[in-house]
Structure formats: structure tokens, C-alpha cells
Backbone as ProteinMPNN parsed JSONL, in Angstrom:
{"seq_chain_A": "MEYKDKLMVVKVDHDANPQLIEEYKVYGLPTIILFKNGKEVPDSRREGAITKAKLKEHLDVLLETISVA", "coords_chain_A": {"N_chain_A": [[52.417, 31.753, 137.121], [52.869, 29.978, 135.175], [51.72, 27.458, 135.49], [49.048, 27.909, 135.414], [46.662, 26.944, 134.073], [46.817, 24.316, 134.752], [46.986, 23.564, 137.431], [45.804, 24.295, 140.792], [46.856, 26.291, 143.4], [46.844, 26.027, 146.878], [47.126, 27.493, 149.973], [47.644, 26.534, 153.266], [47.094, 27.578, 156.526], [48.925, 26.385, 159.011], [48.813, 26.72, 161.79], [46.212, 27.584, 162.263], [44.753, 25.468, 161.357], [45.021, 22.805, 162.627], [43.817, 20.298, 162.529], [43.78, 19.536, 159.84], [46.515, 19.316, 159.371], [47.129, 17.165, 160.995], [45.426, 15.191, 159.869], [46.489, 14.869, 157.281], [49.002, 14.12, 157.907], [51.278, 15.884, 158.114], [54.538, 16.57, 158.598], [56.796, 18.103, 158.17], [57.648, 21.459, 157.272], [57.995, 23.71, 154.575], [55.239, 21.857, 153.066], [54.281, 20.105, 150.197], [51.514, 18.829, 148.596], [49.942, 17.092, 146.089], [46.668, 16.887, 144.761], [44.144, 15.021, 143.122], [40.939, 14.935, 141.926], [40.062, 15.094, 144.582], [41.669, 13.294, 145.954], [44.814, 12.3, 147.302], [47.627, 12.446, 145.226], [49.602, 9.694, 144.473], [52.97, 9.535, 145.594], [53.373, 12.273, 145.368], [53.976, 13.993, 147.384], [56.052, 16.402, 148.912], [58.365, 17.476, 151.242], [59.833, 20.163, 153.033], [62.16, 22.788, 152.155], [62.778, 23.575, 148.738], [64.507, 24.241, 145.665], [63.382, 26.518, 143.086], [63.781, 25.435, 140.55], [63.946, 22.662, 141.115], [61.39, 22.253, 142.175], [59.819, 22.848, 139.929], [60.661, 20.787, 138.223], [59.75, 18.548, 139.691], [56.936, 19.041, 139.707], [56.387, 19.045, 136.926], [56.913, 16.376, 136.168], [55.015, 15.013, 137.746], [52.568, 16.158, 136.824], [52.588, 15.347, 134.178], [52.443, 12.578, 134.542], [49.939, 12.241, 135.913], [48.169, 13.301, 134.077], [48.169, 11.511, 132.047], [47.14, 9.272, 133.215]], "CA_chain_A": [[51.455, 31.726, 136.045], [53.224, 28.911, 134.236], [50.844, 26.299, 135.68], [47.722, 28.497, 135.613], [45.582, 26.08, 133.591], [47.135, 22.923, 135.081], [46.773, 23.271, 138.852], [45.431, 25.38, 141.682], [47.663, 26.266, 144.613], [46.116, 26.422, 148.08], [48.008, 27.604, 151.124], [46.922, 26.25, 154.505], [47.731, 28.068, 157.748], [49.012, 25.204, 159.884], [48.414, 27.064, 163.159], [44.753, 27.729, 162.292], [44.129, 24.234, 160.872], [45.774, 21.64, 163.109], [43.143, 19.057, 162.149], [44.273, 19.178, 158.502], [47.915, 18.913, 159.529], [47.081, 15.808, 161.542], [44.77, 14.3, 158.901], [47.389, 14.585, 156.16], [50.294, 13.727, 158.47], [52.309, 16.828, 157.712], [55.575, 16.601, 159.633], [57.765, 19.144, 157.859], [57.134, 22.62, 156.549], [56.73, 23.603, 153.854], [54.867, 20.573, 152.477], [53.485, 20.187, 148.974], [50.771, 17.605, 148.303], [49.048, 17.257, 144.951], [45.42, 16.14, 144.822], [43.352, 14.934, 141.892], [39.591, 14.466, 142.278], [39.938, 15.018, 146.03], [42.536, 12.263, 146.537], [46.246, 12.581, 147.194], [48.33, 11.771, 144.128], [50.722, 8.908, 145.025], [54.34, 10.038, 145.405], [53.389, 13.708, 145.047], [54.318, 14.74, 148.59], [57.412, 16.9, 149.112], [58.493, 18.256, 152.472], [61.06, 20.925, 153.141], [62.429, 23.793, 151.127], [63.467, 23.138, 147.53], [64.696, 25.339, 144.72], [62.338, 26.67, 142.071], [64.068, 24.477, 139.476], [63.562, 21.322, 141.589], [59.93, 22.246, 142.279], [59.309, 22.771, 138.563], [60.939, 19.427, 137.756], [58.831, 17.676, 140.429], [55.581, 19.268, 139.211], [56.294, 18.629, 135.522], [56.824, 14.905, 136.124], [53.719, 14.626, 138.308], [51.489, 16.575, 135.95], [52.614, 14.462, 133.013], [51.993, 11.26, 135.0], [48.507, 12.189, 136.226], [47.349, 13.627, 132.911], [48.12, 10.291, 131.249], [46.321, 8.281, 133.935]], "C_chain_A": [[51.708, 30.574, 135.069], [52.265, 27.727, 134.309], [49.383, 26.703, 135.823], [46.572, 27.57, 135.205], [45.766, 24.621, 133.985], [46.879, 22.579, 136.543], [46.378, 24.514, 139.612], [46.253, 25.213, 142.954], [46.824, 26.783, 145.772], [47.096, 26.413, 149.238], [47.171, 27.408, 152.383], [47.736, 26.786, 155.679], [47.741, 26.928, 158.75], [48.609, 25.5, 161.319], [46.889, 27.123, 163.292], [44.027, 26.441, 161.904], [44.864, 22.976, 161.326], [45.129, 20.307, 162.733], [43.575, 18.601, 160.756], [45.712, 18.679, 158.562], [47.974, 17.479, 160.041], [46.511, 14.82, 160.522], [45.711, 13.902, 157.766], [48.811, 14.274, 156.6], [51.435, 14.587, 157.942], [53.302, 16.962, 158.858], [56.597, 17.702, 159.412], [57.119, 20.267, 157.084], [58.255, 23.243, 155.754], [56.495, 22.189, 153.327], [54.002, 20.841, 151.256], [52.83, 18.828, 148.776], [49.866, 17.9, 147.122], [47.835, 16.354, 145.131], [44.79, 16.122, 143.44], [42.033, 14.286, 142.278], [39.453, 14.218, 143.776], [40.809, 13.979, 146.71], [43.996, 12.621, 146.303], [46.861, 11.77, 146.057], [49.511, 11.006, 144.727], [52.076, 9.519, 144.644], [54.417, 11.517, 145.061], [53.925, 14.548, 146.202], [55.799, 15.126, 148.615], [57.411, 17.729, 150.375], [59.838, 18.954, 152.49], [61.252, 21.863, 151.966], [63.167, 23.167, 149.951], [63.593, 24.338, 146.595], [63.537, 25.385, 143.73], [62.538, 25.657, 140.949], [63.651, 23.064, 139.87], [62.049, 21.196, 141.714], [59.306, 22.099, 140.893], [59.502, 21.361, 138.001], [59.957, 18.435, 138.389], [57.405, 17.801, 139.876], [55.407, 18.796, 137.771], [56.135, 17.124, 135.401], [55.458, 14.458, 136.622], [52.567, 14.977, 137.375], [51.438, 15.713, 134.694], [52.06, 13.087, 133.373], [50.479, 11.224, 135.226], [47.635, 12.567, 135.041], [47.228, 12.428, 131.988], [47.16, 9.278, 131.874], [44.851, 8.566, 133.824]], "O_chain_A": [[50.855, 30.247, 134.244], [52.022, 27.063, 133.301], [48.568, 25.916, 136.304], [45.601, 27.44, 135.95], [44.962, 23.772, 133.6], [46.588, 21.427, 136.865], [46.582, 25.638, 139.153], [46.332, 24.12, 143.514], [46.179, 27.827, 145.675], [47.811, 25.434, 149.452], [46.124, 28.034, 152.55], [48.922, 26.485, 155.81], [46.697, 26.546, 159.278], [48.106, 24.61, 162.005], [46.343, 26.748, 164.33], [42.817, 26.332, 162.099], [45.283, 22.169, 160.496], [45.821, 19.294, 162.629], [43.721, 17.402, 160.518], [46.073, 17.724, 157.874], [48.779, 16.677, 159.568], [47.059, 13.733, 160.337], [45.732, 12.747, 157.341], [49.718, 14.176, 155.773], [52.419, 14.085, 157.399], [52.952, 17.41, 159.95], [57.203, 18.185, 160.368], [56.165, 20.057, 156.335], [59.385, 23.293, 156.24], [57.44, 21.418, 153.16], [53.111, 21.69, 151.279], [53.504, 17.798, 148.786], [49.102, 18.865, 147.154], [47.949, 15.217, 145.589], [44.892, 17.089, 142.685], [42.013, 13.215, 142.884], [38.81, 13.256, 144.196], [40.706, 13.791, 147.923], [44.368, 13.165, 145.263], [46.64, 10.564, 145.946], [50.339, 11.601, 145.418], [52.281, 9.957, 143.512], [55.424, 11.971, 144.518], [54.291, 15.706, 146.002], [56.678, 14.298, 148.373], [56.551, 18.591, 150.558], [60.845, 18.417, 152.029], [60.597, 21.745, 150.931], [64.061, 22.34, 150.132], [62.867, 25.323, 146.728], [62.807, 24.408, 143.563], [61.569, 25.083, 140.453], [63.069, 22.342, 139.06], [61.485, 20.149, 141.396], [58.373, 21.318, 140.708], [58.597, 20.812, 137.373], [59.4, 17.582, 137.697], [56.748, 16.795, 139.61], [54.38, 18.206, 137.436], [55.313, 16.645, 134.619], [54.811, 13.619, 135.995], [51.676, 14.155, 137.165], [50.356, 15.389, 134.205], [51.298, 12.499, 132.605], [49.809, 10.29, 134.786], [46.464, 12.187, 135.0], [46.27, 12.341, 131.219], [46.468, 8.536, 131.178], [44.035, 7.825, 134.373]]}, "name": "protein", "num_of_chains": 1, "seq": "MEYKDKLMVVKVDHDANPQLIEEYKVYGLPTIILFKNGKEVPDSRREGAITKAKLKEHLDVLLETISVA"}
């Protein structure tokens, strides 16, 4: 709920959506990609498991960067 007004999380079933996996070149799971206005935010991609603290740090930096731009 911490990011409720800042972002929307969407989970994609990779088995049911292989075309999306290929289109976005997802090689590792889990993968996080941030989008703004339908386009991937540069340097937003993270692959593999990370701690909640690292995820929060990653998101905070990205959200600050894209809200300024």
C-alpha cells in the first residue's frame, strides 16, 4: 500500500503470455519493469529475487527520477 498512489503493479503469467516474455526480452524470473506512458523506463529493469529493502530502494530512486522528468 505504500506506493498505492504512485504505481500500479501488474503480474504477468509467463506461461500464458510467451509473446510478452519474448517482446520484452525477459530472461530471468522474477522480472520487474517500470513503464511510464506505455514505454519502458530506462534502467528500471530488475531480474531475479531481491529483498524488500532493496526493492524499495530501487523503486524510490526510479520514482523520484521519473517524477522529475
